[in-house]
N, C-alpha and C positions, 0 to 999 in steps of 0.2 A: 214563599212570599214572605213569612214573618223575617228571613234572614235580611232580606231586600231592605225591610221597614228600618232594619235593627242599626243596618249600614245606612241608611239615611241619615239616621241620629246622630248618629257618631259624624258626617260629614259634615253637618250643620254645624255641631258643638265644636270641631275639631279648630285649632288653630292657622290660618291663613295657608302657609307654608306646609303643614301637613294634608290641610286639606287638595291642594295642589296636587303632591304626590298621589293622593288616593287616587284625586281623578284621574291622573295619569295613568294609575294602574287600570282603571276601569276602562280605558280608551285603548291600551295595549300597551302600555311601556312593559317591555318584559320583566326585567329585574325586579320591579313593583309588581307585576302580577303574579309573581311567583309567592308571596305570601298568603296564603289559604288559612279561613277559620276551621281547623280540627272541628269534630263534634265536642271534644274534650266534656263528654259525660251531657251534653246539653242543659248543666244544671240539674241533675239525675240522678241520684243514687237511691239505693234499700229496695230496689223494687224487681221484682224476676226477671230472667232474662226474657223469658216470652211475651211480656208485656212492654218492655225496653224499646223495643223499637218502634211499635207501634205507638207508642206516647211520644217519643219524638216527632214521627212522623204527621198525627193531628197536630203537636204545637207549632209546626212548621208550616202546616197550611191555614193557620187562623192568624188573620191579619191584625189582632186584638190586644193591645199593649199588655191586658189584665190576664192573657192568658201566657200561662210559665208549663213547663212539664211538671214542678214540683206539687201546681195545684192538680194537675190531672190525677198523679200518683195517690196524691192525699185522698183525691175524691174517691180514687179508684176503691181504696182501703178503705173508708168508711162505707163504701157502699157494699163491699163483696172479701174486704181482707185479701185480694186476687183469688177468689175462690171462682173456679168453673164448671164442678160439677151441676147437676139438678137439684141434689140432696141438699148440697151447703150454699148454691147462691139464685135460690126460687124463694122469695118472701114469703109472708104472710096472705099478703094482697093481689100475689101473680106477678108482679113483678120477676124478671129473669136475665141471668149471666150476668159477667161480671161487673156491667154497669148499670144493672135494676133497671132495664126499661122495661115499661108496661105493654103488653103486644100493641095498643093503640099508638103510642108513641113511637114503637120501633118503626112503625108502618111508614112515618114521616121520615125519620131519621136515618134508617137500619139502611146499607150497603151491602153487597160482595166484596167486600175491599181486600180482602185476600186473594180475591181470585181463584178460591177453590170449589166453583158451582153452585155454591147456596148463601142465601142473605140470612145471617142467624145470631140472633143476641148471644147465643153459646160459643160461638168464634171469638177467640181473644179480637183478633185483627179486627172485624167488624164492628166488637161492640166499643172499643178504643175509640177508632175515629168515628162513629156513630155518636158517644159521648161528646169528642172534641169539637164535631159539626153544631152540636145540641148549644153547647158551653159557647162556643165562638157567637153563635145567635144571641143566646140571651147575656153575653156581655156587652155584644153592641147595641142591642135594647138597655140593657143598663144606662148605657155613657149616653145614650140619647135622651133617654127618662128625666133626667136632671134632677131623680129623687137622690136624697141627701144620704152619705155612707160611701163606704167600698163597692165600688162596679162589682168586685168579684162576688162580697158577700150578696149583693142582690142577685148574680146572676146562679149562684148557687141556690138560693133560695127559690128561684124560678125553674131551676132544675128539681128539687124538692116538692115543691107544693105549687109548683108550675105559674107561668107569669099573671096569670088572672091575678092570683094573692097578692102577690108583688104590686100589681098596681091598683087592689084593694088597700092595701096598707101606706100606700106611698113608699115601699121600702120593706125591708125584712119583716114577715110578721111576728108581733110579740111573742115571747114566751108563754102567754096566755093560747095562745092560737094552737090547737092540734096538740095541747100538751107539753108542749116545749119542745115539739120533734124537729120543726124545719129551722126554729132559734138555735139550738143546740147544735143541729147536724153542720149548721153553717157555721158555728163557732169552733166545733171539734177543727173542720176542716181548713180552716183559717190558724187555726194554732198549730197544727201537725205537720203542714206544708213544710215546716225547715228540718224536719226529720228525714223529708225525699230530694232537698236542697243539696247537689253534691258539685263538682267542681264546675267556673265559666268556661268559655271557650279558649281554647288555645292558639295564638298566632304562632305558626311555623312558616320562616320562611325557606328560601330556597328550592332545588330540585335534586333528585337523586335518591337514592337508596336510601340516607339517612333520614332526613327530613319524610318521606314517604313511609317510613317505617314508623317514625315518629309521630307524623298525620294517622296513621291505620291503630296505632296504639291507644290514640287519644278517644279513639272512638268508644274504647272501652274503660275510661275513668268511670267510676262509682262502681264499676259490677267486683263481687267480693271475691276475696284471696280463697283459694282451695288450695291443700297440699296435693300435689299429685294431680290436679285437674287442669282443664284446659288442652288446647288441641291447634293445631294450626287452622282449625275449621271454626273455632272461638272457644266460649266459656264451656266446661264440661264439668263433671265432678269429677273430685277426688278420693282418695284414701289415706287411712292414719297407718301408721309402721311403728308404733309402741311409743313413740315420741311426738312426732309430728303429726298436725292436723287436727288436734284436741282442743275443744273449747268447752270451758266449767266442765270439765270432766267427762265430756262425750264428743264421740269422732262427729267433728262436723265438717270435717272435706267430703264424707262420703255422701253427705245429705247437700252440700253446697255447689253448683253449677257457677264458677267462677277459672280463675288464673291462678297458677304461682307464680315466682318471680320469673324464672326462665322460658315457663309456656308462653307468659305475654309477650316476651321477647322473641321466642320462636314465632307466634303469631303475627306480631309487628313483622317479621322481614320477608316472611313468605309469603306465595313461591320465589320473590325475586334470587334470595339468597335461603337456602333449605339449611338454616341452623341447626345444630343438633340439641337434646330436647335438655339438656340439666347445663346449671352455671358454669359447673368446671370443665364440661367437654365444650359450651360455646368459647369460654377462655383460650383453653385449648385449639380450638380450632381457628380463632383469631388472634393469639399472641402476637403472630409475625406482625401484624399491625397494629404495635402499643403505640398510644397517644398521651401525652403529655396532658397534665390537667389543665394547664394553660393556654392547651389547643383542642378544647374540644368542640366539638360541634357539634349540631341537634342530630340523635339518632343513633352517636356514640354510645360501647356497652362501656357500665361503671361497674367493677367488683368488689368487693367484700371478703377477708379471710379472717379467720379468727388462729391461724395458725397450723390447724389441721387438716385445711381445704378452703376452697372456696365457697362462700356460703348462699351467696346472694349478687344479683343482677339488677342492672337497672337501666335505662334510654337517659340520655342526657336530653334536659326539654330546653336548654337557654338559660340565661341568668343564675349562672350558679344552681340549678336546680335539678332534678330528673322525675319522671316518669317511671312509677315502679307499682309491683304490687309487693307489700313490704311483709304480711304475715297475719298468720290465722285471726279472724276478729275485725280485719282489715278491709277496706277496699280498694281497688285501684287507683291510686292520688300521684299529684304533683306536691313534692316535699324540698326543700333547700337539702343539697348534698350534704351540707355539714350535721343535717339533723336525722337524715333516713336512716342511716344506719350508723354506730358507732363510730366516732372521728380514725380513731385509732386501727380501725381493721380496714379502710380504706387500701385496695389492694395496687389498682391501676383501672387504666382503659385500653380498650383497642376499639378499631373503626371494622365491621363486617366488609 
């Protein structure tokens, strides 16, 4: 639903010529219809993999402009820090699960969204989708209320204190209410949203294995780097080898579900093209199809070498950019080729 609304806004704002092309795409112009919006992280980063899909789905199913994946993520972090155990995600007043629903409120919003046969505030899918439905409704009420202030602030206040309190104060309850709990709840979430705001959506044109691989890779934007991690099935924790995978002196890879550079590429092309696991192996498997830097197409593979072997691989994303998993401590992202890795290390490109 939300994708359609965003597309409609773009159509209204576009120049007449561009709008005509878009309309042609919608009615079946084959060339234009091949341009698709990849997930591109949905504007989301820094969330556990188990939550990511559900946050994006909850955002997608809400038709309110105030709803964003980052808003839901910041709210979940404030509610439970993404914890799911009864010991860590049960409040003193009886709120339950990662989205902290009271039993009575859960009766209204909870469903078996993950189709596992139970309707539970402890299931991540059920909890996040219920959170999204409730926040979507509150955003709609906030928009219609005419109360001053950010509609997101009003909706968050309604989630925390109940919409009745928002009506009582005709806005976000003041700091004097409930010892400032609701006031600070709203302020903290709005200020921490930026921590979860990931890359925007990526427009990928064309069809074929390269563009398809780029679209698939784009669904992982914002997922953390994990040395030795990742697989054709998705993000996975990695390992440390005495040199790689460490962050601040600790083995980050073993506790981080994500990708390294070559596992992301392998994931992107699987199963249409089953590339080997490492960057060096991927180059050797495709070196007979070398591509000059002037002829790069979406999905082509770019390599960097320090003289002792290829150490990095990335997917060409168009406009002199690459989509890649850079290094420990970073997330899957889109960057300019010139700054993705040292320019002097650029080795060449191939087309799988």
